[in-house]
Each structure stands twice: as structure tokens, then as C-alpha cells.
LUMZALUM-88424 format. One record per residue (C-alpha): residue number from 1; residue in three letters; x, y, z. Coordinates in steps of 0.05 Angstrom, whole numbers, plus 5000, padded with zeros to 4 digits. Example, Ala and Ser with C-alpha at 12.3 -4.5 7.8 and 13.67 -1.06 7.14 Angstrom:
<rs>
+------+------+------+------+------+
! resi ! resn !    x !    y !    z !
+------+------+------+------+------+
!    1 !  ALA ! 5246 ! 4910 ! 5156 !
!    2 !  SER ! 5273 ! 4979 ! 5143 !
+------+------+------+------+------+
</rs>
This chain:
<rs>
+------+------+------+------+------+
! resi ! resn !    x !    y !    z !
+------+------+------+------+------+
!    1 !  MET ! 4729 ! 4743 ! 4526 !
!    2 !  ALA ! 4747 ! 4715 ! 4594 !
!    3 !  ILE ! 4796 ! 4760 ! 4631 !
!    4 !  PRO ! 4835 ! 4728 ! 4689 !
!    5 !  ILE ! 4820 ! 4760 ! 4756 !
!    6 !  TYR ! 4843 ! 4744 ! 4826 !
!    7 !  GLN ! 4835 ! 4767 ! 4897 !
!    8 !  VAL ! 4898 ! 4763 ! 4940 !
!    9 !  ASP ! 4910 ! 4777 ! 5013 !
!   10 !  ALA ! 4976 ! 4816 ! 5015 !
!   11 !  PHE ! 5027 ! 4826 ! 5071 !
!   12 !  THR ! 5004 ! 4764 ! 5107 !
!   13 !  SER ! 5017 ! 4689 ! 5105 !
!   14 !  GLU ! 4946 ! 4675 ! 5130 !
!   15 !  ALA ! 4881 ! 4678 ! 5092 !
!   16 !  PHE ! 4832 ! 4733 ! 5112 !
!   17 !  ARG ! 4886 ! 4777 ! 5142 !
!   18 !  GLY ! 4932 ! 4829 ! 5111 !
!   19 !  ASN ! 4903 ! 4872 ! 5056 !
!   20 !  PRO ! 4860 ! 4843 ! 5000 !
!   21 !  ALA ! 4874 ! 4868 ! 4930 !
!   22 !  GLY ! 4844 ! 4852 ! 4862 !
!   23 !  VAL ! 4891 ! 4831 ! 4806 !
!   24 !  VAL ! 4866 ! 4833 ! 4734 !
!   25 !  ILE ! 4911 ! 4807 ! 4678 !
!   26 !  LEU ! 4888 ! 4844 ! 4615 !
!   27 !  LEU ! 4891 ! 4811 ! 4547 !
!   28 !  GLN ! 4891 ! 4878 ! 4512 !
!   29 !  LYS ! 4890 ! 4952 ! 4530 !
!   30 !  MET ! 4824 ! 4972 ! 4562 !
!   31 !  PRO ! 4792 ! 5041 ! 4572 !
!   32 !  ASP ! 4806 ! 5077 ! 4637 !
!   33 !  GLN ! 4731 ! 5080 ! 4654 !
!   34 !  TRP ! 4725 ! 5005 ! 4645 !
!   35 !  MET ! 4782 ! 4993 ! 4695 !
!   36 !  GLN ! 4750 ! 5043 ! 4743 !
!   37 !  ASN ! 4684 ! 5006 ! 4737 !
!   38 !  VAL ! 4717 ! 4939 ! 4752 !
!   39 !  ALA ! 4752 ! 4969 ! 4813 !
!   40 !  LYS ! 4686 ! 4996 ! 4837 !
!   41 !  GLU ! 4654 ! 4928 ! 4827 !
!   42 !  MET ! 4710 ! 4894 ! 4865 !
!   43 !  ASN ! 4702 ! 4945 ! 4922 !
!   44 !  LEU ! 4771 ! 4932 ! 4949 !
!   45 !  SER ! 4820 ! 4987 ! 4970 !
!   46 !  GLU ! 4858 ! 4975 ! 4905 !
!   47 !  THR ! 4851 ! 4933 ! 4843 !
!   48 !  ALA ! 4913 ! 4925 ! 4799 !
!   49 !  PHE ! 4910 ! 4920 ! 4724 !
!   50 !  LEU ! 4968 ! 4885 ! 4688 !
!   51 !  LEU ! 4982 ! 4884 ! 4614 !
!   52 !  GLU ! 5042 ! 4845 ! 4588 !
!   53 !  GLU ! 5094 ! 4885 ! 4551 !
!   54 !  GLN ! 5162 ! 4867 ! 4525 !
!   55 !  GLY ! 5204 ! 4847 ! 4585 !
!   56 !  GLY ! 5151 ! 4861 ! 4637 !
!   57 !  PHE ! 5081 ! 4887 ! 4653 !
!   58 !  SER ! 5049 ! 4955 ! 4654 !
!   59 !  LEU ! 5014 ! 4963 ! 4721 !
!   60 !  ARG ! 4960 ! 5011 ! 4742 !
!   61 !  TRP ! 4922 ! 5016 ! 4807 !
!   62 !  PHE ! 4850 ! 5038 ! 4819 !
!   63 !  THR ! 4811 ! 5049 ! 4884 !
!   64 !  PRO ! 4735 ! 5046 ! 4878 !
!   65 !  LYS ! 4738 ! 5121 ! 4865 !
!   66 !  VAL ! 4804 ! 5141 ! 4832 !
!   67 !  GLU ! 4868 ! 5119 ! 4800 !
!   68 !  VAL ! 4929 ! 5125 ! 4845 !
!   69 !  ASP ! 5003 ! 5135 ! 4829 !
!   70 !  LEU ! 5031 ! 5082 ! 4876 !
!   71 !  CYS ! 5004 ! 5022 ! 4914 !
!   72 !  GLY ! 5047 ! 4972 ! 4952 !
!   73 !  HIS ! 4999 ! 4916 ! 4971 !
!   74 !  ALA ! 4968 ! 4911 ! 4901 !
!   75 !  THR ! 5038 ! 4908 ! 4871 !
!   76 !  LEU ! 5056 ! 4853 ! 4920 !
!   77 !  ALA ! 4991 ! 4817 ! 4901 !
!   78 !  SER ! 5008 ! 4826 ! 4827 !
!   79 !  ALA ! 5078 ! 4798 ! 4835 !
!   80 !  HIS ! 5050 ! 4740 ! 4876 !
!   81 !  ILE ! 5002 ! 4721 ! 4820 !
!   82 !  LEU ! 5054 ! 4728 ! 4765 !
!   83 !  TYR ! 5102 ! 4683 ! 4802 !
!   84 !  GLU ! 5048 ! 4634 ! 4823 !
!   85 !  LYS ! 5020 ! 4628 ! 4753 !
!   86 !  GLY ! 5087 ! 4621 ! 4719 !
!   87 !  TYR ! 5091 ! 4688 ! 4683 !
!   88 !  PHE ! 5159 ! 4698 ! 4717 !
!   89 !  LYS ! 5209 ! 4645 ! 4738 !
!   90 !  PRO ! 5223 ! 4639 ! 4813 !
!   91 !  ASN ! 5294 ! 4666 ! 4803 !
!   92 !  GLY ! 5271 ! 4721 ! 4756 !
!   93 !  LYS ! 5259 ! 4794 ! 4770 !
!   94 !  ALA ! 5189 ! 4822 ! 4757 !
!   95 !  GLU ! 5188 ! 4890 ! 4723 !
!   96 !  PHE ! 5129 ! 4937 ! 4726 !
!   97 !  ILE ! 5119 ! 5001 ! 4685 !
!   98 !  THR ! 5078 ! 5049 ! 4728 !
!   99 !  LEU ! 5060 ! 5121 ! 4740 !
!  100 !  SER ! 5115 ! 5121 ! 4793 !
!  101 !  GLY ! 5168 ! 5096 ! 4744 !
!  102 !  ILE ! 5197 ! 5027 ! 4736 !
!  103 !  LEU ! 5185 ! 4983 ! 4797 !
!  104 !  PHE ! 5216 ! 4915 ! 4809 !
!  105 !  ALA ! 5198 ! 4853 ! 4850 !
!  106 !  SER ! 5234 ! 4789 ! 4867 !
!  107 !  ILE ! 5217 ! 4727 ! 4908 !
!  108 !  SER ! 5257 ! 4685 ! 4957 !
!  109 !  ASN ! 5233 ! 4633 ! 5007 !
!  110 !  GLY ! 5161 ! 4655 ! 4999 !
!  111 !  TRP ! 5177 ! 4729 ! 5013 !
!  112 !  ILE ! 5168 ! 4779 ! 4957 !
!  113 !  THR ! 5212 ! 4841 ! 4957 !
!  114 !  LEU ! 5187 ! 4905 ! 4924 !
!  115 !  ASP ! 5236 ! 4958 ! 4902 !
!  116 !  PHE ! 5201 ! 5025 ! 4910 !
!  117 !  PRO ! 5223 ! 5098 ! 4912 !
!  118 !  SER ! 5232 ! 5129 ! 4980 !
!  119 !  LEU ! 5187 ! 5189 ! 4995 !
!  120 !  ILE ! 5216 ! 5245 ! 5036 !
!  121 !  VAL ! 5172 ! 5276 ! 5090 !
!  122 !  LYS ! 5179 ! 5347 ! 5115 !
!  123 !  GLN ! 5154 ! 5376 ! 5180 !
!  124 !  VAL ! 5098 ! 5427 ! 5177 !
!  125 !  PRO ! 5068 ! 5471 ! 5231 !
!  126 !  VAL ! 5015 ! 5442 ! 5277 !
!  127 !  SER ! 4955 ! 5483 ! 5252 !
!  128 !  ASP ! 4887 ! 5490 ! 5286 !
!  129 !  GLU ! 4855 ! 5462 ! 5222 !
!  130 !  ILE ! 4895 ! 5398 ! 5226 !
!  131 !  VAL ! 4886 ! 5390 ! 5301 !
!  132 !  GLN ! 4811 ! 5397 ! 5292 !
!  133 !  ALA ! 4809 ! 5345 ! 5237 !
!  134 !  LEU ! 4852 ! 5297 ! 5277 !
!  135 !  GLY ! 4815 ! 5307 ! 5343 !
!  136 !  PHE ! 4881 ! 5311 ! 5382 !
!  137 !  THR ! 4946 ! 5350 ! 5384 !
!  138 !  PRO ! 5002 ! 5306 ! 5356 !
!  139 !  MET ! 5076 ! 5304 ! 5374 !
!  140 !  GLY ! 5092 ! 5327 ! 5303 !
!  141 !  ILE ! 5061 ! 5334 ! 5234 !
!  142 !  TYR ! 5097 ! 5318 ! 5169 !
!  143 !  GLU ! 5076 ! 5315 ! 5097 !
!  144 !  THR ! 5093 ! 5288 ! 5028 !
!  145 !  ASP ! 5060 ! 5318 ! 4967 !
!  146 !  VAL ! 4994 ! 5283 ! 4980 !
!  147 !  ILE ! 4996 ! 5250 ! 5049 !
!  148 !  ILE ! 5001 ! 5277 ! 5120 !
!  149 !  LEU ! 5040 ! 5237 ! 5171 !
!  150 !  VAL ! 5026 ! 5247 ! 5246 !
!  151 !  GLU ! 5070 ! 5221 ! 5302 !
!  152 !  MET ! 5036 ! 5198 ! 5367 !
!  153 !  GLU ! 5071 ! 5184 ! 5432 !
!  154 !  ASP ! 5035 ! 5119 ! 5449 !
!  155 !  PRO ! 5025 ! 5058 ! 5403 !
!  156 !  LYS ! 4963 ! 5040 ! 5442 !
!  157 !  LYS ! 4932 ! 5106 ! 5421 !
!  158 !  VAL ! 4949 ! 5090 ! 5348 !
!  159 !  LYS ! 4911 ! 5024 ! 5355 !
!  160 !  ALA ! 4852 ! 5057 ! 5391 !
!  161 !  TYR ! 4845 ! 5118 ! 5347 !
!  162 !  ILE ! 4776 ! 5131 ! 5317 !
!  163 !  PRO ! 4780 ! 5182 ! 5260 !
!  164 !  ASN ! 4728 ! 5232 ! 5241 !
!  165 !  LEU ! 4727 ! 5214 ! 5167 !
!  166 !  GLN ! 4686 ! 5274 ! 5146 !
!  167 !  GLU ! 4736 ! 5321 ! 5179 !
!  168 !  LEU ! 4794 ! 5285 ! 5144 !
!  169 !  THR ! 4762 ! 5295 ! 5076 !
!  170 !  GLU ! 4762 ! 5370 ! 5089 !
!  171 !  LEU ! 4838 ! 5371 ! 5092 !
!  172 !  SER ! 4878 ! 5383 ! 5028 !
!  173 !  TYR ! 4913 ! 5315 ! 5035 !
!  174 !  GLN ! 4893 ! 5250 ! 5002 !
!  175 !  GLY ! 4908 ! 5208 ! 5064 !
!  176 !  LEU ! 4930 ! 5207 ! 5137 !
!  177 !  ILE ! 4985 ! 5163 ! 5168 !
!  178 !  ILE ! 4988 ! 5158 ! 5243 !
!  179 !  THR ! 5049 ! 5124 ! 5273 !
!  180 !  ALA ! 5087 ! 5111 ! 5338 !
!  181 !  ARG ! 5145 ! 5071 ! 5364 !
!  182 !  SER ! 5124 ! 5001 ! 5379 !
!  183 !  ASP ! 5118 ! 4974 ! 5450 !
!  184 !  ASP ! 5123 ! 4903 ! 5421 !
!  185 !  THR ! 5196 ! 4881 ! 5414 !
!  186 !  ARG ! 5180 ! 4845 ! 5349 !
!  187 !  TYR ! 5168 ! 4912 ! 5314 !
!  188 !  ASP ! 5203 ! 4979 ! 5309 !
!  189 !  PHE ! 5141 ! 5021 ! 5295 !
!  190 !  VAL ! 5066 ! 5014 ! 5284 !
!  191 !  SER ! 5021 ! 5053 ! 5238 !
!  192 !  ARG ! 4951 ! 5061 ! 5209 !
!  193 !  TYR ! 4927 ! 5094 ! 5145 !
!  194 !  PHE ! 4862 ! 5129 ! 5128 !
!  195 !  ALA ! 4844 ! 5156 ! 5058 !
!  196 !  PRO ! 4769 ! 5172 ! 5055 !
!  197 !  LYS ! 4780 ! 5220 ! 4996 !
!  198 !  ALA ! 4802 ! 5160 ! 4955 !
!  199 !  GLY ! 4744 ! 5117 ! 4978 !
!  200 !  ILE ! 4785 ! 5081 ! 5031 !
!  201 !  ASP ! 4762 ! 5093 ! 5102 !
!  202 !  GLU ! 4820 ! 5053 ! 5130 !
!  203 !  ASP ! 4869 ! 5013 ! 5089 !
!  204 !  PRO ! 4886 ! 4948 ! 5125 !
!  205 !  VAL ! 4960 ! 4944 ! 5103 !
!  206 !  THR ! 4992 ! 4996 ! 5058 !
!  207 !  GLY ! 5060 ! 4984 ! 5027 !
!  208 !  SER ! 5066 ! 5053 ! 4995 !
!  209 !  ILE ! 5061 ! 5091 ! 5061 !
!  210 !  HIS ! 5123 ! 5054 ! 5085 !
!  211 !  CYS ! 5162 ! 5091 ! 5031 !
!  212 !  SER ! 5148 ! 5153 ! 5075 !
!  213 !  LEU ! 5152 ! 5117 ! 5142 !
!  214 !  ALA ! 5222 ! 5090 ! 5126 !
!  215 !  SER ! 5247 ! 5160 ! 5112 !
!  216 !  PHE ! 5212 ! 5186 ! 5175 !
!  217 !  TRP ! 5237 ! 5132 ! 5224 !
!  218 !  ALA ! 5308 ! 5123 ! 5198 !
!  219 !  PRO ! 5338 ! 5185 ! 5233 !
!  220 !  LYS ! 5294 ! 5176 ! 5295 !
!  221 !  LEU ! 5315 ! 5103 ! 5306 !
!  222 !  SER ! 5386 ! 5110 ! 5276 !
!  223 !  LYS ! 5376 ! 5050 ! 5231 !
!  224 !  ASN ! 5353 ! 5034 ! 5161 !
!  225 !  GLU ! 5321 ! 4965 ! 5169 !
!  226 !  PHE ! 5254 ! 4957 ! 5205 !
!  227 !  ASN ! 5202 ! 4907 ! 5224 !
!  228 !  ALA ! 5136 ! 4944 ! 5217 !
!  229 !  TYR ! 5065 ! 4928 ! 5238 !
!  230 !  GLN ! 5004 ! 4962 ! 5209 !
!  231 !  ALA ! 4954 ! 4959 ! 5266 !
!  232 !  SER ! 4888 ! 4955 ! 5229 !
!  233 !  GLU ! 4834 ! 4905 ! 5248 !
!  234 !  ARG ! 4863 ! 4854 ! 5198 !
!  235 !  GLY ! 4935 ! 4873 ! 5213 !
!  236 !  GLY ! 4997 ! 4863 ! 5171 !
!  237 !  ILE ! 5072 ! 4854 ! 5176 !
!  238 !  LEU ! 5125 ! 4886 ! 5132 !
!  239 !  LYS ! 5200 ! 4882 ! 5130 !
!  240 !  VAL ! 5226 ! 4950 ! 5108 !
!  241 !  LYS ! 5296 ! 4971 ! 5086 !
!  242 !  LEU ! 5317 ! 5041 ! 5066 !
!  243 !  GLU ! 5374 ! 5043 ! 5016 !
!  244 !  ASN ! 5392 ! 5113 ! 4992 !
!  245 !  ASP ! 5331 ! 5136 ! 4951 !
!  246 !  ARG ! 5298 ! 5067 ! 4948 !
!  247 !  VAL ! 5256 ! 5028 ! 4997 !
!  248 !  HIS ! 5254 ! 4952 ! 4996 !
!  249 !  LEU ! 5188 ! 4924 ! 5023 !
!  250 !  LYS ! 5183 ! 4850 ! 5039 !
!  251 !  GLY ! 5118 ! 4814 ! 5048 !
!  252 !  GLN ! 5080 ! 4749 ! 5037 !
!  253 !  ALA ! 5014 ! 4738 ! 5002 !
!  254 !  VAL ! 4958 ! 4686 ! 4995 !
!  255 !  THR ! 4911 ! 4676 ! 4936 !
!  256 !  ILE ! 4839 ! 4675 ! 4959 !
!  257 !  ILE ! 4797 ! 4676 ! 4895 !
!  258 !  SER ! 4813 ! 4657 ! 4823 !
!  259 !  GLY ! 4763 ! 4670 ! 4767 !
!  260 !  SER ! 4749 ! 4707 ! 4703 !
!  261 !  LEU ! 4714 ! 4770 ! 4681 !
!  262 !  GLU ! 4664 ! 4751 ! 4628 !
!  263 !  ILE ! 4654 ! 4822 ! 4602 !
!  264 !  ASP ! 4699 ! 4862 ! 4556 !
!  265 !  GLY ! 4666 ! 4930 ! 4554 !
+------+------+------+------+------+
</rs>
């Protein structure tokens, strides 16, 4: 059984930039361990697994180590493939059934819009444990249920930051977002994301963290639409809009590899 598989660079219009994701279109339901093994073999930050259901697709995301509840760039990559290969019409809405509920995607002029839930962040005390793990004292520390968000005063320091990954794994959080206002007039804020616990030292471009960043920056910048830049080595651009309890993420994508998995178990 040949199972379609793709590699897509997401949140970029250029090959070899943005964030690469695997996309597997399943022909039947497969065991969790099989999907985890495929994700480990792909060795990308996330591999998405799609299975067609009535009216849409079930969608699950795996890092090389664990399954995750929400992933932006692999959802963008999935929508890109489904539109590119004709599973959805260009004027149709893509529907995904996920661990984070029903997610939607649409496409216009080469830009895919993802409709995601917003994630509220709450401020927490600046503890010695967190400062030690970070290696610096931040302007403020915030958290969701699984991620810590740290504000820095200088975007140059965001770009230059070298994390102690071992120290970060000792924290109770799955990942770390660092962010600052941008000094580039094209963007409102910059960010980076590290998740060594999930097998991702640094994620090049992360759609899901912008569900938190939108909630964080909206009151600070007194606006609800942003141009965001994730300042990893590969780099990526996102258009972000906060609407009530939803976040709309816009990005582009490029198919890099098309092939098939020749194994079924």
C-alpha cells in the first residue's frame, strides 16, 4: 500500500525557508505508534496525519517524540497540499477535526488563512528557577497551560539568544516563547520558540504560539492585527488577526518533496 507523503515549507513563499512539515494522507486509520514512528523517521518538528472523513479530514500532529494538541505550520502545510492536490476547491473551506476542536482553513491569492482558538496568557512571578533556566531576567513572564512566554526589551536580544536546552527541559513547561517589539517597521513583534521536551530544540516558524502572542500583544499595542516575524535561522512571516476568541493566521507554503510511504505497518 503506497501512502501519499509530502514535505512542505510553511509560512514562506520561498523554498528552504519557513518551517518544514511532513504531511501524510492516510488511506485508513493507522495505529498511534505507527504514526509516531513515521514522525520520528521524518525527523521534522511536526508531521501531520490526515484521514478523510465526511465533510473534512481528521488531523493529528506528531513531533519525533510526542503527539501535540495544536500545530499551526503543519496545519498550514496540510491545507496547502489538500488545495494543491484538488481535495478541496479553491473557493471551498477546509475543515479539520483535531484534539483542539474543529479548525478551518481557506485560501485566497496564494495565502492560506487558518482559523484557530486564541490562547489567553496570564502573568506569573519572576522566579529564581525560571531566571536560572533562561539565563537572564526578563521584563515579564507569562504562561498558558503548557507554554511559558517571556518578554524581552530588545528584538536584537531575541535574535541573538542562545538557550540552555538542558535547563529548559527542567522547567514544568513544554516550550518557551521569547518575544519583543520589532525594530523593523515591516513587523509589529518578533519571536522565537524552543521546545526541547517535545524533541524540538528550536522550531523555525510556529503558528500555534501566535494564538498566545496575539492575546499578549493586543493590549500592549492597542490593535488586533499584526505582521509577525519569527526570527529563527530560517525565518518566517505571519499575518495575525485576533477576533474575540479566535486567531486568524495567514501564511504561504511551498511543496518541497512528493512521494509515497511503501509500508503499512
